[in-house]
N, C-alpha and C positions, 0 to 999 in steps of 0.2 A: 503493499500500501504506499511506504514512503517512498518507493523509488517511481510510482505514480503520480504522488504528488509533487515531487521534484520535478517530473518531467513538464506536470503540467504549468507549475509555478514558472519554468524556465519559457514556455511557450507563451504564457502571459507577459511575462516580461520581453520575451524578442517583439510581440504585437504591440507593447505599449513604445519600446524602442523605435519600430517602424513607423508609426502614429507622429510621434514626437518628430521623428527623420521629415518626414512629410510635410509635416506643419510648420518647419522651421525652413524647409524649401519655398514653402509658398510664402511664407511670409520674407524672405528674402528677394524672391521673385517680385513680390508686391513694393518693397523700400525699392527693389532695382528701378521698374517701371517707373514708381513716383519719381525719384531722382532725374530719369533719364526726360521725363515730359516736363519736370519743374526748370531743369538746365540746360538740356542739349535738343531732345528735338521733340515738338507736338505736330500731331494730327489735327486739322482743320479742315470742316466741310464748307466749300462757296454754296450761300442762298441766295445770292442775287447775280443781278445781270451787270452790274455797277464796272466789272473789268472785261468784260465781252472784247474782244474773241480770245483776250489771253485765258481767262480763265471762265469757264460757263457752270451755269447753275448744275449741282450735281458733281463736280469736279473735287475730290478729296486730295488735298494738299499736306505735304508735311514743311512745315516750319523751323528752320535754323536759329533756336534760341541764343547759343553760346557766341555767333558771329559777332555779336555787338557788346559782347562782356557777359560776364555772369551777375545776375543780378538776385538781390534778396527778396526772396518772396514776399508778397503784401505790401512792399515799400517802393519797389522799382529803384532802389538805390545802387548802383552800379558797384561790384565789389571788385571786380577785375575787370576793368576795362579795355576792349580789343582795337575795335574801331567803332564807327560812326557811320550811320546810313550813308550812301552815296546816291548822286543821280541815278534813277534809271532802276533800283532798288524796288523791288514788293515787298513791302513789308507789312507785317499785323500789330494791331496797335489796339490798347483803349480806348473807345469812341470818347472824345471828348466831352459830349454832351451826356452821356450815360457810360460811365466807364466799367458797367456791369457787361456790357456789348463789346465784342471784338470784331473790329472792320479790317479790310485789306484794301490797299490802295499802292499806289506808285508815287516812290519818290521824285518831285519836280524840281523842288529846288530848299537848298541847306541853308543855314545860318549865315547872312549876312549877301544872300541873292536877291536881287530887286526881282518881283515877278508881276507881268502883266499881261490881261489878254484883250486883244482888239478884233472884234467882230469875229470870234471864235479863234484868231490865231494867236498863240501863245509863245510870248516873250522872255527870256530869261536873261539879266544881265543886258537888256535891249537887243540879244541875240533871236532872232526867230526859231524857233523850234518845231522841226519835221519830223516827227516821230513814227515809224512803223506801225507801232502797237496803238497808236490813236485813232478811236472812230468815231466817225461822226454820223449819225443817222437822220438828222433833221439838217433841210437846206434854210429854215428861218434861224434869223438872228434876233435874239432878246436886245431892246435897247440897255444900255446901262442904267437909266434910271428906274428900269421895271425887273432887273433882278442880276446877278451877278453869274449866270452862267456862261456867257458868248461874251462878256465885258467888264472886266477885272482891275481893280488898283489903278496906280501901282501900289506896290507894296513891298515892304523887305524883310526878309524873316528873321525873327530875333534870334538870339543866341540861344544855345541849346533847344533849337526847334526845326523842324521840318515842314515843307509846304507838299500836300499829296492831293493827286487826283485820280480817279477811275479811268483806265485807257478806255471805256464807254463815255466818252466826253459829255455827251447830250443827256445822260441817264446816271448821273452817279453823283450823291450827295457826299462832298467833301471840302477839301480846305477854301472853296471859294464862299462856299455856304456858312460854314460854322470854323475858319480859321486854323490856327497851326496846330500841329502835335507838338508835344513835347518829347523829348526823347527819351522821358523817365517812364514814358506810356507806352514806350516801342517794346514789343516782345520778341518780335526776331524776323527775319528774311523768309519768305517763301521758296523753294529751290525745288521743288517736283511735286508733279500731279502722280500719285501712287494706286488712284483707284478714280473711276470716271462713271457715273451713272448717267442715262439720258433725264432729260426733265420729268419731273412726277415719279423717279426711280423706276422708269421703263427703258429696258434695252442696254448691254453694255457700249460704252464707246471705248473698242480695244486700242484704237490709235493713239489713245491719249494718255495711255498707261504708261507709267514711267518716264513720260514726258518731262525735261528740264525746262526751269522758266526762265526767261529772259527779258 
């Protein structure tokens, strides 16, 4: 009877050991995933058409959170500065008018740059910008007194800030409407589409998978 009891106790101990090992492995995996999401790479889904045709509704992207420096969670304070956003970067940031929401736009100007829009033509430091990624869907021009979409500025980007616009220039809520983005609000740079569903979740867009963003 004693030998049976010993075998039983050994089996129970082994089971407990396996359970403990599995729990430890799960906890390590969860902590690692949280660390990666907080400091290195995070996935986002595109909900609107403001970045067409670069990004479409249903695209799922990866954002490099390390490229602009390691930030302390919940504060936006950069602990290890690496680089700052540059012209043309596609960035994810906290929406200035509602920090609970994340927005994605393209960097058009950085601190010290002068920005002006005249009848849909974009000028940065008095130089006309002819971007291949810019999409205009409306032939109508809104006069400067009726809204900032087609006529804006000139304004100078303040220190530690960026001016951003959607690639879909006629259908984007961006810096023309609500102002500059503070660098503390920038979460990272979008660099790849890893998955893409058609609008309303119908149909896989195979050609967009693993597409590097420029």
